[in-house]
TISE-581460 format. One record per atom (N, C-alpha, C): residue number from 1; x, y, z; residue in three letters; atom name. Coordinates in Angstrom, 1 decimal, decimal comma. Atoms other than C-alpha are relative to their C-alpha. Layout:
NUM/X/Y/Z/ALA/CA .
...
This chain:
1/0,7/0,1/-1,1/MET/N .
1/75,2/28,4/-2,2/MET/CA .
1/-1,6/0,0/-0,3/MET/C .
2/1,3/-0,6/-0,5/GLU/N .
2/71,3/28,0/-1,7/GLU/CA .
2/-0,5/0,4/0,9/GLU/C .
3/0,5/-0,7/-1,1/ALA/N .
3/69,3/29,7/0,0/ALA/CA .
3/-0,6/-0,6/1,3/ALA/C .
4/0,9/0,8/-1,1/GLN/N .
4/68,0/28,3/3,3/GLN/CA .
4/-1,3/0,7/0,6/GLN/C .
5/1,1/-0,2/-0,6/VAL/N .
5/64,6/28,3/4,0/VAL/CA .
5/-0,4/0,1/1,5/VAL/C .
6/0,3/-0,1/-1,3/PRO/N .
6/63,3/29,4/7,4/PRO/CA .
6/-1,0/-1,0/0,4/PRO/C .
7/0,9/0,8/-0,1/THR/N .
7/61,6/26,6/9,0/THR/CA .
7/-0,9/0,4/1,1/THR/C .
8/1,0/-0,5/-0,7/ASN/N .
8/60,2/28,5/11,8/ASN/CA .
8/-1,2/0,7/0,1/ASN/C .
9/0,9/-0,9/0,1/GLN/N .
9/57,8/30,6/10,3/GLN/CA .
9/-1,2/-0,9/-0,4/GLN/C .
10/1,5/1,0/-0,3/LYS/N .
10/54,0/29,2/11,0/LYS/CA .
10/-0,4/1,1/-1,9/LYS/C .
11/0,8/-0,4/1,3/PRO/N .
11/52,1/29,8/7,3/PRO/CA .
11/-1,5/0,7/1,0/PRO/C .
12/1,1/-0,7/-0,7/SER/N .
12/49,3/32,4/7,9/SER/CA .
12/-1,4/-0,5/-0,1/SER/C .
13/1,4/0,9/-0,1/SER/N .
13/46,1/31,7/9,3/SER/CA .
13/-1,2/0,8/-0,8/SER/C .
14/0,8/-0,9/-0,1/LEU/N .
14/44,4/34,6/8,2/LEU/CA .
14/-0,2/-0,4/-1,9/LEU/C .
15/0,3/0,3/0,9/SER/N .
15/42,4/33,6/5,0/SER/CA .
15/-1,6/1,0/-0,4/SER/C .
16/1,6/-0,3/-0,2/PRO/N .
16/39,2/35,2/3,4/PRO/CA .
16/-1,1/-0,5/-0,1/PRO/C .
17/1,3/0,8/-0,4/VAL/N .
17/36,1/34,6/4,8/VAL/CA .
17/-0,8/0,5/-1,0/VAL/C .
18/0,8/0,0/1,0/VAL/N .
18/33,7/33,8/2,4/VAL/CA .
18/-1,7/0,0/0,9/VAL/C .
19/1,5/-0,1/-0,5/GLN/N .
19/29,8/34,7/3,3/GLN/CA .
19/-0,7/-0,5/-0,6/GLN/C .
20/1,3/0,6/0,8/LYS/N .
20/27,3/32,3/2,7/LYS/CA .
20/-1,1/0,9/-0,2/LYS/C .
21/1,5/-0,7/0,3/PRO/N .
21/24,1/34,0/1,0/PRO/CA .
21/-1,3/-0,1/0,6/PRO/C .
22/0,8/0,3/-0,8/PRO/N .
22/21,3/34,3/3,1/PRO/CA .
22/-1,1/-0,8/-0,3/PRO/C .
23/1,2/0,7/0,5/PHE/N .
23/18,8/32,0/2,9/PHE/CA .
23/-1,1/-0,2/-0,9/PHE/C .
24/0,9/-0,2/0,7/SER/N .
24/16,2/33,5/1,0/SER/CA .
24/0,6/0,2/-1,5/SER/C .
25/-0,7/-0,1/0,9/ALA/N .
25/18,7/34,2/-1,6/ALA/CA .
25/0,3/-1,6/-0,9/ALA/C .
26/0,1/1,5/0,6/ARG/N .
26/19,4/30,3/-1,6/ARG/CA .
26/-1,1/-0,6/-0,7/ARG/C .
27/0,9/0,3/0,6/VAL/N .
27/16,2/29,6/-2,0/VAL/CA .
27/-0,5/0,5/-1,4/VAL/C .
28/0,6/-1,0/1,0/LYS/N .
28/15,6/32,2/-4,7/LYS/CA .
28/0,7/-1,0/-1,4/LYS/C .
29/-0,9/0,9/1,0/ASP/N .
29/18,4/30,4/-6,6/ASP/CA .
29/-0,5/-1,6/-0,1/ASP/C .
30/0,6/1,1/0,2/ASP/N .
30/17,0/27,3/-6,3/ASP/CA .
30/-1,1/-0,4/-0,9/ASP/C .
31/1,2/0,0/1,1/TRP/N .
31/13,9/27,7/-7,7/TRP/CA .
31/0,4/0,6/-1,1/TRP/C .
32/-0,1/-0,4/1,4/HIS/N .
32/15,4/29,6/-10,5/HIS/CA .
32/0,5/-0,9/-0,9/HIS/C .
33/-0,6/1,1/0,5/ASP/N .
33/17,7/26,6/-11,2/ASP/CA .
33/-1,2/-1,2/-0,9/ASP/C .
34/0,7/1,2/-0,2/ASN/N .
34/15,0/24,0/-10,7/ASN/CA .
34/-1,2/-0,2/-0,1/ASN/C .
35/1,5/0,1/0,2/LYS/N .
35/11,4/25,3/-11,2/LYS/CA .
35/-0,4/-1,1/-0,7/LYS/C .
36/0,9/0,9/1,1/ILE/N .
36/10,5/22,9/-14,0/ILE/CA .
36/0,3/-1,3/0,6/ILE/C .
37/-0,2/1,3/-0,5/LYS/N .
37/11,8/19,9/-12,0/LYS/CA .
37/-1,3/0,1/1,2/LYS/C .
38/0,9/-0,1/-1,1/TYR/N .
38/9,5/21,3/-8,8/TYR/CA .
38/-1,6/0,3/-0,5/TYR/C .
39/1,2/-0,5/0,8/LEU/N .
39/6,6/22,2/-11,3/LEU/CA .
39/-0,4/-1,3/-0,6/LEU/C .
40/0,6/1,4/0,8/MET/N .
40/6,6/18,5/-12,9/MET/CA .
40/0,0/-1,1/1,7/MET/C .
41/0,0/0,5/-1,2/ALA/N .
41/6,8/17,4/-9,2/ALA/CA .
41/-1,4/0,1/0,4/ALA/C .
42/1,3/-0,6/-1,2/LEU/N .
42/3,9/19,3/-7,8/LEU/CA .
42/-1,4/-0,9/-0,3/LEU/C .
43/0,8/0,5/-0,2/PRO/N .
43/1,3/17,1/-9,0/PRO/CA .
43/-0,1/-1,5/0,5/PRO/C .
44/0,1/0,9/-0,8/VAL/N .
44/2,5/14,1/-7,3/VAL/CA .
44/-0,1/0,3/1,3/VAL/C .
45/0,1/-0,8/-1,5/ILE/N .
45/2,8/16,1/-4,1/ILE/CA .
45/-1,4/0,2/0,3/ILE/C .
46/1,8/-0,5/-0,3/ILE/N .
46/-0,7/17,2/-4,6/ILE/CA .
46/-0,7/-1,3/0,2/ILE/C .
47/0,6/1,3/0,1/TYR/N .
47/-1,8/13,3/-5,0/TYR/CA .
47/0,3/-0,6/1,3/TYR/C .
48/-0,2/0,5/-1,5/PHE/N .
48/-0,2/12,2/-2,0/PHE/CA .
48/-0,6/0,7/1,2/PHE/C .
49/1,1/-0,5/-1,2/LEU/N .
49/-1,5/14,9/0,5/LEU/CA .
49/-1,2/-0,2/-0,4/LEU/C .
50/1,8/0,0/0,4/ILE/N .
50/-5,0/14,4/-1,0/ILE/CA .
50/-0,4/-1,5/0,7/ILE/C .
51/0,4/1,2/-0,1/PHE/N .
51/-5,0/10,5/-1,1/PHE/CA .
51/0,6/-0,5/1,4/PHE/C .
52/-0,9/0,7/-0,9/SER/N .
52/-2,3/9,5/1,5/SER/CA .
52/-0,2/0,8/1,5/SER/C .
53/-0,3/-0,7/-1,3/TYR/N .
53/-1,7/12,2/4,2/TYR/CA .
53/-1,5/0,5/0,5/TYR/C .
54/1,7/-0,1/-0,8/LYS/N .
54/-5,4/13,7/4,5/LYS/CA .
54/-1,1/-0,7/0,5/LYS/C .
55/0,9/1,0/-0,9/PRO/N .
55/-7,0/10,3/5,4/PRO/CA .
55/0,5/0,1/1,5/PRO/C .
56/-0,8/-0,2/-1,7/MET/N .
56/-4,5/10,4/8,5/MET/CA .
56/-0,8/1,0/1,0/MET/C .
57/0,8/-0,7/-1,2/TYR/N .
57/-6,6/13,1/10,0/TYR/CA .
57/-1,4/-0,5/0,3/TYR/C .
58/1,3/1,2/-0,4/GLY/N .
58/-9,5/10,4/9,9/GLY/CA .
58/0,5/-0,9/1,3/GLY/C .
59/-0,5/0,7/-0,6/LEU/N .
59/-7,7/8,9/12,5/LEU/CA .
59/-0,2/0,8/1,4/LEU/C .
60/0,2/-0,8/-1,2/LEU/N .
60/-8,6/11,5/15,4/LEU/CA .
60/-1,5/-0,7/0,6/LEU/C .
61/0,8/0,4/-0,3/MET/N .
61/-12,0/9,9/15,2/MET/CA .
61/-0,5/-1,2/1,0/MET/C .
62/0,0/0,8/-0,8/VAL/N .
62/-11,1/7,1/17,3/VAL/CA .
62/0,1/0,5/1,5/VAL/C .
63/-0,3/-1,1/-1,3/PHE/N .
63/-10,6/9,7/20,1/PHE/CA .
63/-1,4/0,8/0,2/PHE/C .
64/1,5/-1,1/0,0/GLN/N .
64/-14,4/11,2/19,7/GLN/CA .
64/-1,0/-0,7/-0,1/GLN/C .
65/1,5/0,8/0,3/ASP/N .
65/-18,0/10,3/19,9/ASP/CA .
65/-0,4/0,7/-1,5/ASP/C .
66/0,0/-0,4/1,6/TYR/N .
66/-18,0/11,1/15,9/TYR/CA .
66/-1,6/0,0/-0,5/TYR/C .
67/1,1/-0,9/0,9/THR/N .
67/-21,1/13,0/14,5/THR/CA .
67/0,3/0,4/-1,4/THR/C .
68/-0,3/-0,6/1,3/PRO/N .
68/-21,1/13,2/10,7/PRO/CA .
68/-0,3/1,1/-0,1/PRO/C .
69/0,8/-1,1/0,0/ARG/N .
69/-23,4/16,1/11,0/ARG/CA .
69/1,0/1,2/0,1/ARG/C .
70/-1,2/-1,1/-0,9/LEU/N .
70/-20,6/17,9/13,6/LEU/CA .
70/1,5/-0,1/-1,2/LEU/C .
71/-1,6/0,2/1,0/GLY/N .
71/-17,3/16,5/11,3/GLY/CA .
71/0,6/-0,2/1,4/GLY/C .
72/-1,2/0,0/-0,8/ILE/N .
72/-14,3/15,9/13,1/ILE/CA .
72/0,4/1,0/1,2/ILE/C .
73/-0,3/-1,1/-0,8/SER/N .
73/-13,3/19,3/14,5/SER/CA .
73/-1,8/0,6/0,7/SER/C .
74/1,7/-0,2/-0,8/GLY/N .
74/-17,2/19,3/16,0/GLY/CA .
74/-0,3/-0,8/0,9/GLY/C .
75/0,9/1,5/-1,3/SER/N .
75/-17,6/16,0/17,7/SER/CA .
75/1,0/0,3/1,3/SER/C .
76/-0,7/0,3/-1,4/THR/N .
76/-16,9/15,5/21,3/THR/CA .
76/1,0/-1,0/0,3/THR/C .
77/-1,7/0,8/-0,4/TRP/N .
77/-13,3/14,3/22,6/TRP/CA .
77/-0,5/-1,3/1,0/TRP/C .
78/0,6/1,0/-1,4/ILE/N .
78/-14,1/11,0/24,6/ILE/CA .
78/1,3/-0,6/0,8/ILE/C .
79/-0,7/1,0/-0,4/GLY/N .
79/-10,3/9,8/25,2/GLY/CA .
79/-0,3/-0,9/-0,6/GLY/C .
80/0,0/1,7/0,3/PHE/N .
80/-9,9/6,2/25,0/PHE/CA .
80/-1,3/-0,8/0,6/PHE/C .
81/1,4/0,8/-0,3/ASP/N .
81/-13,7/5,2/25,7/ASP/CA .
81/0,0/-0,7/-1,0/ASP/C .
82/0,4/0,8/1,5/ASN/N .
82/-14,0/3,8/22,2/ASN/CA .
82/1,2/-1,7/0,5/ASN/C .
83/-1,4/0,9/0,1/PHE/N .
83/-10,5/1,5/23,0/PHE/CA .
83/-0,9/-1,0/0,9/PHE/C .
84/0,3/0,9/-0,9/VAL/N .
84/-12,1/0,4/26,1/VAL/CA .
84/-1,8/-0,8/-0,1/VAL/C .
85/1,2/0,9/0,0/ARG/N .
85/-15,8/-0,4/25,1/ARG/CA .
85/0,5/-1,2/-1,1/ARG/C .
86/0,2/0,5/0,6/PHE/N .
86/-14,1/-2,2/22,3/PHE/CA .
86/0,7/-1,9/0,4/PHE/C .
87/-0,7/1,0/-0,6/PHE/N .
87/-11,7/-4,6/24,5/PHE/CA .
87/-0,7/-0,3/0,9/PHE/C .
88/0,9/0,6/-0,7/ASN/N .
88/-14,5/-5,3/26,7/ASN/CA .
88/-1,1/-0,4/-0,7/ASN/C .
89/1,2/0,7/0,9/ASP/N .
89/-16,6/-6,5/23,9/ASP/CA .
89/0,6/-1,6/-0,1/ASP/C .
90/-0,4/1,6/-0,1/PRO/N .
90/-16,6/-10,8/24,2/PRO/CA .
90/1,0/-0,2/-1,2/PRO/C .
91/-0,6/0,1/0,8/ASN/N .
91/-15,7/-10,7/20,6/ASN/CA .
91/1,4/0,5/-0,6/ASN/C .
92/-1,3/-0,5/0,5/ALA/N .
92/-12,6/-8,7/20,5/ALA/CA .
92/1,1/-0,8/-0,3/ALA/C .
93/-1,3/0,8/0,4/THR/N .
93/-10,0/-11,2/20,8/THR/CA .
93/-0,5/-1,1/-1,4/THR/C .
94/0,0/0,3/1,3/ARG/N .
94/-11,8/-13,1/18,1/ARG/CA .
94/0,0/1,1/-1,5/ARG/C .
95/0,5/-1,3/1,2/ILE/N .
95/-12,1/-10,0/15,7/ILE/CA .
95/2,3/-0,1/-0,3/ILE/C .
96/-1,9/-0,3/0,2/VAL/N .
96/-7,7/-9,3/16,7/VAL/CA .
96/0,3/-1,1/-0,8/VAL/C .
97/-0,4/1,0/0,4/VAL/N .
97/-7,3/-12,9/15,8/VAL/CA .
97/0,0/-0,1/-1,5/VAL/C .
98/0,2/0,4/1,7/ASN/N .
98/-8,8/-13,4/12,7/ASN/CA .
98/0,8/0,9/-0,8/ASN/C .
99/-1,1/-0,9/1,0/THR/N .
99/-7,0/-10,0/11,5/THR/CA .
99/1,0/-0,5/-0,1/THR/C .
100/-1,4/0,4/-0,1/PHE/N .
100/-3,8/-11,3/12,3/PHE/CA .
100/-0,1/-1,3/-0,9/PHE/C .
101/-0,3/1,0/1,0/ASN/N .
101/-4,6/-14,6/10,4/ASN/CA .
101/-0,2/0,5/-1,5/ASN/C .
102/0,0/-0,4/1,1/ILE/N .
102/-5,9/-13,2/7,5/ILE/CA .
102/1,1/1,3/-0,9/ILE/C .
103/-1,3/-0,5/0,8/SER/N .
103/-2,6/-10,9/7,2/SER/CA .
103/0,8/-1,1/0,0/SER/C .
104/-0,7/1,1/0,0/ILE/N .
104/-0,4/-13,6/8,2/ILE/CA .
104/-0,1/-0,9/-1,8/ILE/C .
105/0,6/0,7/1,7/TRP/N .
105/-2,1/-16,0/5,1/TRP/CA .
105/0,2/0,8/-1,2/TRP/C .
106/-0,2/-0,8/1,5/SER/N .
106/-2,2/-13,4/2,6/SER/CA .
106/1,5/0,5/0,0/SER/C .
107/-1,0/-0,3/0,1/LEU/N .
107/1,4/-12,3/3,3/LEU/CA .
107/0,6/-1,5/-0,7/LEU/C .
108/-0,7/1,2/0,5/ILE/N .
108/2,6/-15,9/2,9/ILE/CA .
108/-0,6/-0,8/-1,1/ILE/C .
109/0,7/0,5/1,2/PHE/N .
109/0,3/-16,7/-0,3/PHE/CA .
109/0,3/1,2/-1,4/PHE/C .
110/0,3/-0,9/0,8/GLY/N .
110/0,3/-13,6/-1,9/GLY/CA .
110/1,5/0,7/0,0/GLY/C .
111/-1,3/-0,7/-0,5/PHE/N .
111/3,9/-12,3/-1,0/PHE/CA .
111/1,1/-1,0/-1,8/PHE/C .
112/-1,1/1,1/1,3/PRO/N .
112/6,4/-15,7/-3,5/PRO/CA .
112/-0,8/-0,1/-1,1/PRO/C .
113/0,5/0,7/1,1/ALA/N .
113/3,6/-16,6/-5,5/ALA/CA .
113/0,2/1,2/-1,4/ALA/C .
114/0,1/-0,8/0,9/PRO/N .
114/3,5/-13,4/-7,9/PRO/CA .
114/1,6/0,1/-0,7/PRO/C .
115/-1,5/-0,2/0,4/ILE/N .
115/7,4/-13,1/-7,8/ILE/CA .
115/0,3/-1,5/-0,7/ILE/C .
116/-0,1/1,3/0,6/ILE/N .
116/7,5/-17,1/-8,8/ILE/CA .
116/-0,6/0,0/-1,2/ILE/C .
117/0,3/-0,3/1,4/LEU/N .
117/5,3/-16,1/-11,6/LEU/CA .
117/0,5/1,0/-1,3/LEU/C .
118/-0,4/-0,8/0,8/ALA/N .
118/7,1/-13,2/-12,9/ALA/CA .
118/1,6/-0,7/-0,8/ALA/C .
119/-0,8/0,7/0,3/LEU/N .
119/10,3/-15,5/-12,9/LEU/CA .
119/-0,1/-1,4/-1,1/LEU/C .
120/-0,1/1,3/0,3/LEU/N .
120/8,9/-18,5/-14,4/LEU/CA .
120/-0,2/0,4/-1,4/LEU/C .
121/0,2/-0,9/1,1/ILE/N .
121/7,3/-15,7/-17,4/ILE/CA .
121/1,3/0,1/-0,6/ILE/C .
122/-1,2/-0,1/0,7/ASN/N .
122/10,9/-14,6/-17,7/ASN/CA .
122/0,3/-1,4/-0,8/ASN/C .
123/-0,8/1,4/0,7/GLU/N .
123/12,1/-18,3/-18,5/GLU/CA .
123/-0,4/-0,3/-1,5/GLU/C .
124/0,7/0,7/1,0/ILE/N .
124/9,5/-18,8/-21,3/ILE/CA .
124/0,6/0,6/-1,1/ILE/C .
125/-0,6/-0,6/1,0/LYS/N .
125/11,2/-18,9/-24,6/LYS/CA .
125/-0,8/0,5/-1,0/LYS/C .
126/0,9/-0,6/0,7/ASN/N .
126/8,3/-18,7/-27,0/ASN/CA .
126/-0,1/1,4/0,2/ASN/C .
127/0,3/-1,5/-0,3/LYS/N .
127/7,7/-15,2/-27,4/LYS/CA .
127/-1,4/0,2/-0,2/LYS/C .
128/1,7/-0,2/0,2/VAL/N .
128/4,3/-15,4/-28,5/VAL/CA .
128/-0,7/-0,6/0,6/VAL/C .
129/0,4/0,6/-1,2/PHE/N .
129/3,5/-17,8/-25,8/PHE/CA .
129/-0,1/0,9/1,2/PHE/C .
130/-0,3/-0,6/-1,0/LYS/N .
130/5,0/-15,4/-23,2/LYS/CA .
130/-0,6/1,2/-0,3/LYS/C .
131/0,7/-1,2/0,1/ARG/N .
131/3,3/-12,3/-24,7/ARG/CA .
131/-1,6/-0,5/0,7/ARG/C .
132/1,5/0,5/-0,1/THR/N .
132/-0,1/-14,3/-24,4/THR/CA .
132/0,0/0,1/1,6/THR/C .
133/0,1/0,1/-1,6/VAL/N .
133/0,4/-15,0/-20,8/VAL/CA .
133/0,2/1,4/1,1/VAL/C .
134/0,2/-1,2/-0,1/GLN/N .
134/1,3/-11,5/-20,1/GLN/CA .
134/-0,8/0,5/0,0/GLN/C .
135/1,4/-0,7/1,0/THR/N .
135/-1,5/-10,4/-21,9/THR/CA .
135/-1,1/-0,5/1,2/THR/C .
136/0,6/0,9/-0,6/ILE/N .
136/-3,8/-12,8/-19,8/ILE/CA .
136/0,4/0,9/1,9/ILE/C .
137/-0,3/-1,0/-1,6/SER/N .
137/-2,1/-11,5/-16,1/SER/CA .
137/-0,4/1,2/0,1/SER/C .
138/0,3/-1,5/-0,3/TYR/N .
138/-2,7/-8,0/-16,7/TYR/CA .
138/-1,5/0,2/-0,4/TYR/C .
139/1,6/-0,1/0,3/MET/N .
139/-6,5/-8,5/-17,4/MET/CA .
139/-0,7/0,5/1,6/MET/C .
140/0,7/-0,7/-1,4/PRO/N .
140/-7,6/-8,4/-13,6/PRO/CA .
140/0,1/1,6/0,4/PRO/C .
141/-0,1/-1,8/-0,6/TYR/N .
141/-5,9/-4,5/-13,2/TYR/CA .
141/-1,2/0,4/-0,8/TYR/C .
142/0,8/-0,8/1,1/PHE/N .
142/-8,5/-3,7/-15,9/PHE/CA .
142/-1,8/0,0/0,8/PHE/C .
143/1,4/0,3/-0,7/ILE/N .
143/-11,4/-5,2/-13,7/ILE/CA .
143/-0,4/1,1/1,2/ILE/C .
144/0,5/-1,1/-1,1/SER/N .
144/-13,2/-2,6/-11,2/SER/CA .
144/-0,3/-0,9/1,2/SER/C .
145/0,0/0,5/-1,4/LEU/N .
145/-13,1/-3,4/-7,4/LEU/CA .
145/-1,3/-0,5/-0,1/LEU/C .
146/1,4/0,2/-0,2/VAL/N .
146/-17,0/-3,4/-7,8/VAL/CA .
146/-0,2/-1,3/-0,6/VAL/C .
147/0,4/1,4/0,9/VAL/N .
147/-17,1/-6,1/-10,5/VAL/CA .
147/0,8/-0,8/1,0/VAL/C .
148/-0,7/0,9/-0,1/MET/N .
148/-14,4/-8,0/-9,1/MET/CA .
148/-1,0/-1,0/1,5/MET/C .
149/0,6/0,6/-0,9/CYS/N .
149/-16,3/-8,3/-5,5/CYS/CA .
149/-1,6/-0,7/-0,8/CYS/C .
150/1,1/0,1/0,4/SER/N .
150/-19,6/-8,7/-7,6/SER/CA .
150/0,0/-1,9/-0,6/SER/C .
151/-0,9/1,3/0,3/LEU/N .
151/-17,5/-11,8/-9,2/LEU/CA .
151/-0,2/-1,1/1,1/LEU/C .
152/-0,1/1,3/-1,0/ILE/N .
152/-16,9/-13,5/-6,0/ILE/CA .
152/-1,1/-0,1/1,1/ILE/C .
153/1,3/0,5/-0,5/LYS/N .
153/-20,2/-13,2/-4,8/LYS/CA .
153/-0,7/-1,1/-0,6/LYS/C .
154/0,5/0,7/0,8/PHE/N .
154/-21,2/-14,6/-8,0/PHE/CA .
154/0,4/-1,8/0,2/PHE/C .
155/-0,6/1,2/0,2/PHE/N .
155/-19,0/-17,6/-7,6/PHE/CA .
155/-0,2/-0,6/1,5/PHE/C .
156/-0,2/0,4/-1,3/THR/N .
156/-19,2/-18,0/-3,6/THR/CA .
156/-1,7/-0,5/0,5/THR/C .
157/1,2/0,1/-0,6/GLN/N .
157/-23,0/-17,8/-3,0/GLN/CA .
157/-0,6/-1,3/-0,2/GLN/C .
158/0,3/1,3/-0,2/SER/N .
158/-25,1/-20,8/-2,4/SER/CA .
158/-0,4/-0,5/-1,2/SER/C .
159/0,1/0,7/1,3/ASP/N .
159/-26,3/-21,2/-5,8/ASP/CA .
159/0,9/0,5/-1,3/ASP/C .
160/-1,0/-0,7/0,7/GLY/N .
160/-22,9/-19,9/-7,3/GLY/CA .
160/0,6/-1,3/-0,6/GLY/C .
161/-0,6/1,0/0,6/LEU/N .
161/-20,2/-21,8/-9,7/LEU/CA .
161/0,7/-0,9/1,2/LEU/C .
162/-0,5/0,8/-0,9/ILE/N .
162/-18,4/-23,1/-6,9/ILE/CA .
162/-0,8/-0,6/0,8/ILE/C .
163/0,7/0,8/-0,5/PRO/N .
163/-20,8/-24,4/-4,9/PRO/CA .
163/-0,7/-1,2/-0,6/PRO/C .
164/0,6/0,8/1,0/ASP/N .
164/-22,4/-25,9/-7,9/ASP/CA .
164/1,2/-1,1/-0,3/ASP/C .
165/-0,9/1,0/0,4/PHE/N .
165/-19,2/-27,5/-8,8/PHE/CA .
165/0,4/-1,3/1,4/PHE/C .
166/-0,2/0,7/-1,7/LEU/N .
166/-18,9/-28,8/-4,7/LEU/CA .
166/-1,2/-1,0/-0,2/LEU/C .
167/1,0/0,9/-0,4/ALA/N .
167/-22,4/-30,3/-4,7/ALA/CA .
167/0,3/-1,3/-1,0/ALA/C .
168/-0,4/1,7/1,3/PHE/N .
168/-21,4/-32,8/-8,1/PHE/CA .
168/0,7/-0,7/0,6/PHE/C .
169/-0,8/0,4/-0,5/PHE/N .
169/-19,0/-34,0/-5,6/PHE/CA .
169/-1,0/-0,5/1,4/PHE/C .
170/0,5/0,3/-1,3/GLY/N .
170/-21,7/-34,4/-2,9/GLY/CA .
170/0,1/0,4/1,4/GLY/C .
171/-0,3/-1,2/-0,6/VAL/N .
171/-20,7/-31,1/-1,0/VAL/CA .
171/-1,2/0,5/0,1/VAL/C .
172/1,3/-1,2/0,0/GLN/N .
172/-23,7/-29,5/0,6/GLN/CA .
172/0,0/1,1/-0,5/GLN/C .
173/-0,1/-1,5/0,6/ARG/N .
173/-24,7/-26,5/-1,0/ARG/CA .
173/0,2/1,2/1,6/ARG/C .
174/-0,3/-0,7/-1,1/THR/N .
174/-23,7/-23,6/1,2/THR/CA .
174/1,0/1,4/-0,7/THR/C .
175/-0,7/-1,1/0,5/ASN/N .
175/-22,6/-20,0/0,9/ASN/CA .
175/1,0/0,5/0,6/ASN/C .
176/-1,3/0,2/-0,5/LEU/N .
176/-19,1/-19,9/1,3/LEU/CA .
176/0,5/1,6/0,7/LEU/C .
177/-0,1/-1,2/-0,5/LEU/N .
177/-18,9/-16,0/2,2/LEU/CA .
177/-0,2/0,0/1,2/LEU/C .
178/0,1/0,1/-1,5/ALA/N .
178/-20,9/-16,6/5,4/ALA/CA .
178/0,4/-1,4/0,8/ALA/C .
179/-0,6/1,3/-0,7/SER/N .
179/-19,1/-19,8/6,3/SER/CA .
179/1,2/0,4/0,4/SER/C .
180/-1,5/-0,2/-0,5/PRO/N .
180/-16,1/-19,2/8,8/PRO/CA .
180/1,0/-0,6/-0,9/PRO/C .
181/-1,0/0,5/0,3/GLY/N .
181/-14,1/-21,8/7,7/GLY/CA .
181/0,4/0,4/-1,3/GLY/C .
182/-0,6/0,2/1,1/ALA/N .
182/-14,1/-20,8/4,3/ALA/CA .
182/0,4/1,9/-0,5/ALA/C .
183/0,1/-1,5/0,2/PHE/N .
183/-14,1/-16,6/4,6/PHE/CA .
183/1,8/0,2/-0,2/PHE/C .
184/-2,0/-0,1/0,1/ILE/N .
184/-9,9/-16,5/5,3/ILE/CA .
184/0,2/-0,8/-1,5/ILE/C .
185/-0,4/0,3/1,5/PRO/N .
185/-9,4/-18,5/2,4/PRO/CA .
185/-0,2/0,8/-1,6/PRO/C .
186/0,2/-1,0/0,9/ILE/N .
186/-11,3/-16,5/0,1/ILE/CA .
186/0,7/1,6/-0,2/ILE/C .
187/-0,6/-0,9/-0,6/MET/N .
187/-9,7/-13,5/1,5/MET/CA .
187/1,4/0,3/-0,5/MET/C .
188/-1,0/0,6/0,4/CYS/N .
188/-6,6/-15,0/0,8/CYS/CA .
188/0,3/0,1/-1,3/CYS/C .
189/-0,3/0,4/1,7/PHE/N .
189/-6,9/-15,7/-2,8/PHE/CA .
189/-0,4/1,4/-0,7/PHE/C .
190/0,1/-0,9/0,6/ARG/N .
190/-8,2/-12,4/-3,1/ARG/CA .
190/0,7/1,2/-0,2/ARG/C .
191/-1,0/-0,7/0,1/GLU/N .
191/-5,1/-10,7/-1,9/GLU/CA .
191/1,0/-0,8/-0,9/GLU/C .
192/-1,0/0,4/1,1/PHE/N .
192/-2,9/-13,3/-4,2/PHE/CA .
192/-0,6/0,5/-1,0/PHE/C .
193/0,2/-0,7/1,2/GLY/N .
193/-4,7/-11,9/-7,1/GLY/CA .
193/0,4/1,3/-0,1/GLY/C .
194/-0,4/-1,9/0,1/LYS/N .
194/-4,1/-8,1/-6,0/LYS/CA .
194/1,4/-0,3/-0,1/LYS/C .
195/-1,6/0,1/-0,2/GLY/N .
195/-0,5/-9,2/-5,3/GLY/CA .
195/0,6/-0,3/-1,4/GLY/C .
196/-0,5/0,1/1,6/LEU/N .
196/-0,3/-10,8/-8,7/LEU/CA .
196/-0,3/0,9/-1,3/LEU/C .
197/0,1/-1,3/1,0/VAL/N .
197/-1,6/-8,1/-10,9/VAL/CA .
197/1,0/1,2/0,2/VAL/C .
198/-0,7/-0,9/-0,1/GLY/N .
198/0,5/-5,6/-8,9/GLY/CA .
198/1,6/-0,1/-0,4/GLY/C .
199/-1,5/1,0/0,4/ILE/N .
199/4,1/-7,4/-9,3/ILE/CA .
199/0,1/-0,3/-1,5/ILE/C .
200/0,3/-0,1/1,3/ARG/N .
200/2,8/-8,0/-13,0/ARG/CA .
200/0,6/1,4/-0,7/ARG/C .
201/-0,1/-1,6/1,0/LEU/N .
201/2,7/-4,2/-13,6/LEU/CA .
201/1,4/0,3/0,2/LEU/C .
202/-1,5/-0,7/-0,2/SER/N .
202/6,5/-3,7/-11,8/SER/CA .
202/0,9/-0,3/-0,9/SER/C .
203/-0,8/0,7/0,7/ILE/N .
203/8,3/-6,0/-14,3/ILE/CA .
203/-0,2/0,5/-1,4/ILE/C .
């Protein structure tokens, strides 16, 4: 006969209690196991702290009567007075509208164009031509911002290359950077070039 196993017995609820090590011990163990990784990440963390997070401290200046001699910590707090003065300015609406126009048009022309260029380069079968196009598209990355601004000024001032070209077709010479109708297209073109280089560096 087989032995009958009683079914009315409940399993023991007692189990050994495992104590979690204290937080300091866990931190110490984690540092011991991953210290090389943390040391490798340290320069990146320092970079972002200095160049991304520290400048946010400057946002406090909008609530101050800022004086460079006194700095942020010593300048007088004036609350929202700077905002009131800005929105009472008759040019405030134009400034806000122009800012939105530049941002929207830069996004429209600057976002899809680099992606289209990357896809077109990817479809090139001739390796020599493909590498040549890639090299040329990298070149603006090595031009400093000062040189880029100087080139824009050189091309757009009243005796620059673009006004010379337009004057050949009978268009009156003008300083394009000082022309309200040409300023936004120039800014959009600059953003287009910057985005073009950025997407090329990522593929």
